[in-house]
C-alpha positions as CSV (number, residue, x, y, z in Angstrom):
1,M,118.2,182.9,102.1
2,E,115.7,184.3,99.6
3,G,117.4,183.2,96.5
4,E,120.6,182.4,94.7
5,H,121.1,186.0,93.2
6,D,120.5,188.6,95.9
7,P,121.6,192.2,95.0
8,E,124.4,192.2,97.5
9,P,125.4,189.9,100.3
10,P,125.3,191.4,103.7
11,A,128.4,192.6,105.3
12,A,130.0,190.4,107.9
13,G,128.6,191.2,111.3
14,D,125.8,193.4,109.8
15,G,122.4,192.4,111.4
16,A,120.2,194.0,108.7
17,G,119.0,191.9,105.7
18,A,117.9,193.1,102.4
19,D,114.4,193.9,103.6
20,G,115.6,195.4,106.9
21,A,114.6,192.5,109.0
22,S,116.9,191.5,111.8
23,V,118.1,187.9,111.5
24,G,121.0,186.1,113.0
25,A,124.0,185.3,110.9
26,V,123.5,182.0,109.2
27,T,126.2,179.9,107.7
28,P,124.9,177.8,104.8
29,P,125.3,174.0,105.0
30,P,128.2,172.5,103.2
31,A,127.9,172.8,99.5
32,S,128.3,169.0,99.1
33,L,124.9,168.4,100.8
34,P,121.8,168.8,98.7
35,E,119.2,171.4,99.4
36,P,116.4,169.8,101.5
37,E,113.0,169.6,99.8
38,P,109.8,170.4,101.7
39,A,108.6,167.5,103.8
40,A,105.2,167.4,102.1
41,S,106.7,166.7,98.6
42,A,109.0,163.9,99.8
43,P,107.4,160.4,99.4
44,P,107.5,158.2,102.4
45,P,110.4,155.8,102.4
46,P,109.7,152.1,102.0
47,P,109.6,150.2,105.2
48,S,112.7,148.2,104.6
49,A,114.9,151.1,103.3
50,P,116.7,153.5,105.6
51,P,115.2,157.0,105.9
52,P,116.5,159.5,103.4
53,Y,119.0,162.0,104.6
54,M,117.5,165.1,106.0
55,P,119.9,168.0,106.8
56,P,119.4,169.6,110.1
57,E,117.2,172.7,110.0
58,Y,118.8,175.8,111.4
59,V,116.6,178.1,113.3
60,A,117.3,181.8,113.8
61,T,118.5,181.7,117.4
62,G,121.3,184.2,117.2
63,A,123.9,181.4,117.9
64,P,126.1,180.1,115.2
65,P,125.5,176.6,113.9
66,P,127.7,173.8,114.9
67,P,131.0,173.7,113.0
68,P,131.1,171.2,110.1
69,S,133.4,168.3,110.3
70,S,135.6,170.0,107.6
71,P,135.8,173.6,106.4
72,P,133.5,174.3,103.4
73,P,135.2,175.3,100.1
74,Y,135.5,178.9,99.5
75,A,132.8,180.3,97.2
76,P,133.4,183.8,95.7
77,P,130.7,186.3,96.3
78,V,128.3,187.3,93.5
79,Y,129.1,190.8,92.4
80,G,126.4,193.3,91.5
81,S,126.5,197.0,90.8
82,A,128.7,197.7,93.9
83,P,132.0,196.2,94.7
84,P,131.9,193.6,97.4
85,A,133.1,194.2,100.8
86,P,136.3,192.5,101.8
87,P,135.7,189.1,103.3
88,T,135.9,188.7,106.9
89,A,138.3,186.2,108.5
90,P,136.8,182.8,108.7
91,P,135.8,181.6,112.1
92,D,138.2,179.6,114.1
93,Y,137.7,175.8,113.6
94,A,139.4,173.0,115.3
95,P,141.9,171.4,113.1
96,F,140.4,168.5,111.1
97,S,141.4,165.1,112.3
98,P,140.2,162.2,110.2
99,P,138.8,159.2,112.1
100,P,141.0,156.2,112.4
101,A,140.9,153.9,109.4
102,S,139.6,151.0,111.4
103,A,136.7,152.9,113.0
104,P,133.6,153.8,111.0
105,M,132.9,157.5,110.5
106,P,130.1,158.7,112.7
107,L,126.9,159.5,110.8
108,P,124.7,162.5,111.5
109,S,121.5,162.1,113.3
110,G,118.8,160.5,111.1
111,F,121.2,158.4,109.0
112,A,121.2,154.6,108.8
113,P,124.2,152.8,107.5
114,P,123.7,151.3,104.0
115,P,123.4,147.5,103.9
116,A,126.7,145.8,103.6
117,A,127.7,144.7,100.1
118,R,127.2,141.0,99.7
119,K,130.3,139.3,98.4
120,G,129.6,137.4,95.3
121,G,126.5,139.4,94.3
122,R,124.7,137.8,91.4
123,R,127.2,134.9,91.3
124,G,126.1,133.9,94.9
125,L,122.4,134.0,93.8
126,A,123.2,131.9,90.7
127,I,125.2,129.3,92.8
128,G,122.3,129.2,95.3
129,A,119.8,128.6,92.5
130,I,122.0,125.8,91.1
131,V,122.3,124.2,94.5
132,A,118.5,124.4,94.9
133,V,117.9,122.8,91.5
134,V,120.4,120.0,92.3
135,L,118.7,119.5,95.7
136,I,115.3,119.4,94.1
137,A,116.5,117.0,91.5
138,L,118.1,114.8,94.1
139,L,115.0,114.9,96.3
140,G,112.9,114.1,93.3
141,G,115.1,111.2,92.4
142,V,115.0,109.9,96.0
143,G,111.2,110.3,96.0
144,A,110.9,108.5,92.7
145,L,113.0,105.6,94.1
146,A,111.0,105.6,97.3
147,N,107.8,105.5,95.4
148,A,109.0,102.7,93.1
149,S,110.1,100.7,96.2
150,L,106.9,101.2,98.1
151,S,104.8,100.5,95.0
152,A,106.7,97.2,94.5
153,T,106.4,96.4,98.2
154,Y,102.7,96.9,98.3
155,S,101.5,95.4,95.0
156,P,99.5,92.4,93.8
157,K,102.6,90.6,92.7
158,A,104.3,91.1,96.1
159,A,101.2,89.9,98.0
160,L,101.1,86.7,95.9
161,T,104.8,85.9,96.1
162,D,104.8,86.7,99.8
163,Y,101.9,84.4,100.4
164,F,103.6,81.4,98.9
165,A,106.9,82.3,100.4
166,A,105.2,82.2,103.8
167,Q,103.6,78.9,102.9
168,A,107.0,77.4,102.0
169,R,108.3,78.5,105.5
170,G,105.2,77.2,107.2
171,D,104.5,80.7,108.4
172,V,100.8,80.7,109.1
173,N,100.8,84.4,110.2
174,G,102.3,85.4,106.9
175,M,99.8,83.4,104.9
176,W,96.9,84.8,107.0
177,S,98.0,88.4,106.5
178,N,98.4,88.0,102.7
179,G,95.4,85.8,101.9
180,T,91.6,85.9,101.8
181,F,90.1,82.5,102.1
182,E,87.0,81.8,100.1
183,T,84.6,79.4,101.8
184,G,82.7,78.1,98.8
185,G,79.6,78.0,101.0
186,G,81.2,75.6,103.4
187,S,81.6,75.7,107.2
188,Q,83.7,78.6,108.5
189,D,85.4,76.1,110.7
190,F,87.6,75.0,107.8
191,F,88.6,78.6,106.8
192,S,89.8,80.0,110.2
193,K,93.4,80.7,111.1
194,D,93.3,77.5,113.3
195,A,92.2,75.5,110.2
196,L,95.1,77.0,108.2
197,A,97.5,76.1,110.9
198,A,96.1,72.5,111.1
199,M,96.4,72.2,107.3
200,M,100.1,73.3,107.4
201,A,100.9,70.4,109.6
202,N,101.0,68.4,106.3
203,D,104.5,68.4,104.9
204,Q,103.2,68.5,101.4
205,N,101.8,72.0,101.9
206,R,105.3,73.3,102.7
207,A,106.8,71.7,99.6
208,V,106.1,74.8,97.4
209,S,108.9,76.1,95.1
210,D,109.7,77.8,91.8
211,V,106.8,80.2,92.1
212,S,106.6,82.5,89.1
213,I,104.0,84.9,87.8
214,T,103.2,84.1,84.2
215,S,100.5,86.7,83.4
216,T,99.0,89.9,84.8
217,Q,95.5,91.3,84.1
218,N,94.5,94.5,85.9
219,L,90.7,94.4,86.1
220,D,90.5,97.8,87.9
221,S,92.5,99.9,90.3
222,S,91.6,97.5,93.2
223,T,91.6,94.1,91.5
224,S,94.1,92.1,89.4
225,K,94.3,88.5,88.1
226,L,97.7,86.9,88.2
227,G,98.7,83.6,86.4
228,V,101.0,81.6,88.5
229,A,103.2,78.5,87.9
230,M,104.8,76.5,90.7
231,T,105.9,73.2,91.9
232,W,103.8,71.8,94.7
233,A,104.8,68.6,96.4
234,G,106.7,67.5,93.3
235,T,103.8,68.3,90.9
236,Q,103.9,71.2,88.5
237,I,100.6,73.2,88.6
238,T,99.4,76.4,87.1
239,Q,96.5,78.5,88.4
240,T,95.1,82.0,88.2
241,Y,94.5,84.0,91.4
242,T,92.5,87.1,92.0
243,V,94.4,89.7,94.1
244,S,92.3,92.5,95.7
245,R,93.3,95.7,97.5
246,D,93.0,95.7,101.3
247,T,91.6,99.1,102.1
248,S,91.8,98.4,105.8
249,R,95.7,98.5,105.7
250,V,97.4,101.6,104.3
251,H,101.1,102.4,104.5
252,D,102.7,105.9,104.2
253,L,99.3,107.4,103.5
254,F,99.1,106.1,99.9
255,Y,100.2,102.5,99.6
256,Y,97.6,99.7,100.4
257,S,98.2,96.1,101.2
258,W,96.8,93.5,98.9
259,R,95.3,90.0,99.6
260,V,95.4,86.9,97.5
261,E,92.0,85.2,97.2
262,I,92.7,81.5,97.9
263,P,90.0,79.4,96.4
264,A,88.0,76.7,98.3
265,Q,88.3,73.1,97.1
266,A,85.8,70.3,97.7
267,I,86.7,67.0,99.2
268,T,84.1,64.3,98.4
269,M,84.2,61.3,100.8
270,T,82.9,57.8,100.3
271,L,82.5,56.1,103.7
272,P,81.5,52.6,104.7
273,N,78.3,51.8,106.5
274,Q,78.4,52.7,110.2
275,P,81.6,54.8,109.8
276,G,83.5,56.3,112.6
277,A,83.6,60.1,113.2
278,V,85.2,61.9,110.3
279,T,87.6,64.8,110.7
280,V,89.6,66.9,108.2
281,D,92.9,68.1,109.6
282,G,91.4,67.3,113.1
283,I,88.3,69.4,112.6
284,S,85.0,67.5,112.9
285,V,82.9,67.1,109.8
286,S,79.2,67.2,110.4
287,S,78.2,66.2,106.9
288,P,80.8,63.7,105.8
289,S,79.8,63.3,102.1
290,T,81.4,66.6,101.0
291,V,83.4,69.3,102.7
292,Q,84.8,72.6,101.4
293,V,88.4,73.3,102.5
294,I,91.3,75.7,101.8
295,Q,93.3,74.9,98.7
296,G,96.1,72.4,99.5
297,Y,96.7,69.0,100.9
298,H,94.5,67.7,103.7
299,S,94.4,64.8,106.1
300,V,91.0,63.1,106.2
301,Q,90.5,60.7,109.1
302,M,87.8,58.3,110.1
303,A,87.9,57.3,113.8
304,A,88.0,53.8,115.0
305,T,84.8,51.9,116.0
306,D,84.0,48.4,117.2
307,I,84.0,47.4,113.6
308,Y,86.6,49.6,111.9
309,D,90.2,50.6,112.6
310,A,91.0,54.3,112.5
311,A,92.0,55.3,109.0
312,T,93.7,58.4,107.6
313,Q,94.2,59.5,104.0
314,V,96.0,62.6,102.7
315,V,94.2,64.0,99.7
316,N,95.5,66.5,97.2
317,A,93.2,69.5,96.8
318,S,95.9,71.9,95.6
319,A,94.8,72.3,92.0
320,A,91.3,70.9,92.0
321,S,88.7,69.1,94.1
322,A,89.6,65.7,95.5
323,A,87.9,62.5,96.5
324,V,88.6,60.0,99.2
325,T,87.2,56.5,99.8
326,F,87.4,54.6,103.0
327,P,87.0,50.8,102.5
328,S,84.4,48.9,104.4
329,T,86.9,46.3,105.6
330,V,86.4,45.5,109.3
331,S,89.3,45.7,111.6
332,Q,91.3,42.7,112.6
333,G,89.9,42.9,116.0
334,A,86.4,42.9,114.7
335,F,87.1,40.0,112.4
336,K,88.6,37.9,115.2
337,A,85.7,38.6,117.4
338,A,83.3,37.6,114.6
339,A,85.3,34.4,114.0
340,D,85.3,33.4,117.6
341,S,81.6,34.0,117.8
342,V,80.9,31.9,114.7
343,K,83.2,29.0,115.8
344,G,81.4,29.0,119.2
345,A,78.1,28.8,117.5
346,F,79.2,25.8,115.4
347,A,80.7,24.1,118.4
348,N,77.6,24.6,120.5
349,E,74.9,24.1,117.9
350,T,72.0,22.0,119.2
351,C,68.8,20.8,117.6
352,D,65.9,18.5,118.5
353,T,67.2,15.0,117.8
354,T,63.6,13.6,117.9
355,K,62.7,15.7,114.8
356,Y,66.0,15.8,112.9
357,F,68.3,13.0,111.9
358,D,71.3,15.3,111.2
359,C,71.8,17.1,114.5
360,P,75.6,17.6,114.7
361,N,77.6,15.8,117.3
362,H,74.8,13.5,118.2
363,K,75.1,9.7,117.8
364,Y,71.9,8.0,116.6
365,T,71.3,4.3,117.2
366,V,69.2,1.9,115.2
367,P,67.0,-0.6,117.1
368,S,68.2,-4.2,116.9
369,G,66.7,-6.0,113.9
370,F,66.0,-2.7,112.0
371,Y,67.9,-0.3,109.8
372,D,67.3,3.4,108.9
373,T,67.6,5.1,105.5
374,L,69.3,8.4,105.7
375,P,68.4,10.9,102.9
376,A,71.6,12.6,101.8
377,A,73.0,14.5,99.0
378,G,74.2,12.1,96.3
379,G,71.8,9.4,97.4
380,D,70.3,7.8,100.4
381,I,72.6,6.0,102.9
382,R,71.6,2.9,104.9
383,A,72.5,2.7,108.6
384,N,72.2,-0.7,110.2
385,S,73.3,0.0,113.7
386,S,74.2,3.8,114.2
387,W,75.3,7.0,112.6
388,I,76.8,10.3,113.7
389,I,77.4,13.6,111.8
390,V,80.0,16.2,112.8
391,F,81.5,19.4,111.5
392,T,84.9,19.3,110.0
393,G,87.4,22.0,109.2
394,D,87.2,25.6,110.2
395,P,84.1,27.3,109.1
396,T,85.7,30.7,109.4
397,T,88.6,30.0,107.0
398,N,86.9,31.9,104.2
399,M,84.5,33.9,106.3
400,K,83.2,37.2,104.8
401,L,81.8,40.0,106.9
402,V,79.5,42.7,105.6
403,V,78.7,45.7,107.7
404,T,75.0,46.6,107.4
405,T,73.3,50.0,107.8
406,D,71.8,48.9,111.1
407,A,73.9,50.0,114.0
408,G,76.2,47.2,115.3
409,K,74.9,44.7,112.8
410,V,77.2,42.7,110.6
411,T,76.4,39.8,108.3
412,A,78.8,36.8,108.1
413,S,79.1,34.0,105.7
414,G,81.4,31.1,104.8
415,T,81.8,27.5,103.8
416,C,81.7,24.5,106.0
417,A,82.0,20.7,105.8
418,M,80.5,17.7,107.6
419,A,81.4,14.0,107.9
420,L,78.7,11.3,108.3
421,T,79.9,8.0,109.9
422,V,77.6,5.1,109.5
423,D,77.8,1.8,111.5
424,G,81.1,3.0,112.9
425,N,83.1,2.2,109.7
426,K,81.7,4.0,106.8
427,T,82.3,7.7,106.3
428,Y,80.6,10.1,103.9
429,N,81.9,13.7,103.5
430,F,79.7,16.6,102.7
431,T,80.2,20.3,102.0
432,G,77.9,23.4,102.3
433,D,77.8,26.9,103.5
434,W,76.6,29.0,106.4
435,T,75.3,32.5,107.1
436,A,75.1,34.4,110.3
437,T,74.0,37.7,111.8
438,L,76.5,39.2,114.2
439,T,75.7,41.9,116.7
440,Y,78.6,44.0,118.0
441,T,78.3,45.4,121.4
442,A,80.7,46.8,124.0
443,G,80.7,43.4,125.6
444,G,81.6,41.4,122.5
445,V,79.8,39.8,119.5
446,A,76.7,37.7,119.5
447,S,76.0,35.4,116.5
448,D,73.0,33.8,115.1
449,V,74.2,31.1,112.6
450,L,72.2,29.2,110.0
451,E,74.3,26.4,108.5
452,N,73.8,24.0,105.6
453,C,77.0,22.2,105.7
454,D,75.8,18.9,104.1
455,A,74.4,20.3,101.0
456,A,76.6,18.4,98.7
457,R,78.5,15.2,98.8
458,A,82.2,15.8,98.5
């Protein structure tokens, strides 16, 4: 077809065109379809869109084109200077049968079905957006709650309250995981987990209650100071603790554990001479004068020796340093051993009767026809025939023992009494004192007694 207004349409069945060229009879495409544009001028379709409709190209083959699905509407011919030829009869077409309503109409080659209309349209998008906003809000709220919960779980306050809650339960593992134990320069033996467990054997350390945080001071992102009030073994105490972030323990990528710095306290000990071995909560003390320990109550024990009984004292180092004094009182066993030794010394005392006139338990005689003058406290005493002096009473009744710094050496002292009988019928009483040096060994006690029991007349 050259144009829309040719001079005269060719007659039906005539093979000559306007320019005399022989072409086959061509039936134009249905008027409802647009005229195809040259391929070069059509822009390429977007990848996701179906390709535009391209009507089939008819090539002059001499054969009629395939019949359309419905007969085209009749278009009157364009009249020029000559009257038009009568129209020829239309070709025979098969009667039109519309496809069933339930089956989709077939599409020509090259067509793609348009996307199905989405029910709801913009309303569906709006509802989806609202749901997304609600979900985001819910997730944000849940995240905020989770963050608040984790922040409270892993916080300085939680670490401190968890530490004392574990202490109240006697939970050494809980205390160890929430605490950092300052040594104060002391032996590490008293700041180990075993030392903590030994300390918790004291009932007073589990008697912790009414723990409350009274103040908070954040020094930096990793350090806080918390004021605490509590009742410990019936005593109300207040103290400030430093709580530090434990970077070695992280939870859910962002939340760190915290540790309470438990201060060291000093226990100063006053011990007697020649003390027994000293332990604190069963741990040996190498330098017994002062020892650094974990804050709390501690059992200080001095072991038994030949001179002392074992002694234990519980000291309170929960709020401040503490002091303990062990008396120098010898044990009952050591006292009895000393008394037995002193009594034996008095009973078995001997001296040179040719040099001394007052050797105990020895009877002196006066030669016939003579008399002796005995020097004595309160005045001389005349003996005409004989005299004898003996100890009276128990010299250990008021005995005192003092432990010296020399190993195994104890000094003893006491009072004593003597009775002088002259000529068999006159008695003079005297009093005095005695001292002794006792030596304790595994086999018993040896005594070296020096007495002056007739120093004064009674």
